[in-house]
TIFILUM-365675 format. One record per residue (C-alpha): x negated, y negated, z negated; residue in three letters. Coordinates in pm, 1 decimal. Layout:
BEGIN
       px       py       pz residuo
        X        Y        Z     Ala
...
This chain:
BEGIN
       px       py       pz residuo
 -10297.1  -9993.1  -9368.3     Met
 -10667.8  -9970.5  -9257.1     Thr
 -10671.2  -9726.0  -9460.9     Tyr
 -10487.3  -9529.9  -9187.6     Ala
 -10831.8  -9433.3  -9016.0     Leu
 -11007.2  -9271.4  -9281.9     Thr
 -10749.1  -9061.6  -9380.0     Ala
 -10722.1  -8922.8  -9054.6     Gly
 -11072.0  -8852.2  -9055.5     Leu
 -11043.4  -8722.0  -9370.2     Ala
 -10790.7  -8455.3  -9260.4     Val
 -10965.9  -8438.9  -8905.3     Ala
 -11303.3  -8306.3  -9070.1     Cys
 -11074.1  -8097.8  -9376.6     Phe
 -10893.4  -7868.7  -9095.8     Ala
 -11238.2  -7854.9  -8827.5     Ala
 -11396.0  -7705.3  -9131.3     Tyr
 -11081.1  -7444.6  -9185.9     Leu
 -11222.2  -7299.6  -8776.5     Gly
 -11568.2  -7344.5  -8794.0     Val
 -11664.6  -7402.5  -9104.9     His
 -11972.2  -7633.4  -9084.4     Ser
 -12023.0  -7741.0  -9394.5     Thr
 -12086.1  -8062.0  -9265.5     Val
 -11705.9  -8078.9  -9226.5     Leu
 -11608.0  -7973.8  -9512.7     Leu
 -11924.5  -8283.4  -9681.0     Val
 -11717.4  -8541.3  -9408.3     Ala
 -11417.2  -8448.0  -9522.5     Gly
 -11534.0  -8511.0  -9910.3     Val
 -11649.3  -8839.1  -9873.4     Val
 -11367.0  -8950.3  -9668.9     Ala
 -11101.0  -8913.6  -9903.6     Thr
 -11340.1  -9005.9 -10231.3     Thr
 -11291.6  -9366.1  -9956.7     Ile
 -11010.8  -9371.6  -9844.2     Val
 -10797.4  -9304.1 -10178.0     Val
 -10947.1  -9630.9 -10404.5     Pro
 -10856.7  -9851.0 -10113.6     Glu
 -10486.5  -9751.1 -10086.7     Val
 -10459.5  -9726.0 -10491.9     Val
 -10615.0 -10080.4 -10404.9     Trp
 -10327.5 -10196.9 -10151.0     Asp
 -10048.8  -9986.3 -10376.4     Leu
 -10133.0 -10228.7 -10629.2     Thr
 -10162.1 -10553.8 -10396.2     Asp
 -10556.8 -10559.9 -10625.4     Gly
 -10385.7 -10580.9 -10956.7     Ala
 -10631.6 -10273.9 -11047.0     Val
 -10964.7 -10297.6 -11196.6     Gly
 -11393.8 -10229.3 -11067.7     Gly
 -11429.1  -9941.3 -11318.4     Gly
 -11026.6  -9846.4 -11252.8     Val
 -11150.9  -9782.9 -10870.2     Leu
 -11443.2  -9598.3 -11020.0     Leu
 -11257.7  -9340.8 -11198.2     Leu
 -11076.3  -9233.6 -10991.3     Val
 -11329.5  -9224.9 -10701.9     Ala
 -11487.4  -9020.3 -10940.3     Gly
 -11151.8  -8826.8 -11001.9     Ala
 -11073.2  -8771.8 -10632.2     Val
 -11464.5  -8635.5 -10603.7     Leu
 -11436.6  -8427.4 -10902.2     Leu
 -11138.3  -8246.3 -10750.2     Ala
 -11200.3  -8298.0 -10330.6     Thr
 -11579.6  -8109.0 -10404.7     Ser
 -11434.6  -7860.1 -10663.2     Leu
 -11159.8  -7776.2 -10414.3     Val
 -11446.4  -7772.6 -10144.4     Ser
 -11647.7  -7518.4 -10331.0     Thr
 -11298.3  -7294.4 -10358.1     Trp
 -11249.2  -7268.3  -9986.3     Leu
 -11599.1  -7208.9  -9856.4     Arg
 -11652.8  -6912.4 -10170.2     Arg
 -11342.1  -6797.1  -9997.3     His
 -11386.9  -6779.7  -9622.3     Arg
């Protein structure tokens, strides 16, 4: 449960971005999300997944959050 702070930071950055529209907040939210999701996967599987799978998950999360953040930025 050590990832709760990082997940909270990601949510706070995305929420603050909706009000402030600072690119720094958007980037921080993407980075925090990219860090926290592999940690959650590791904890949920009790470390059964390998490093390659975690790298794949981190890459997919990075792509997904980057696409969503780009969409948010264009529609604001």
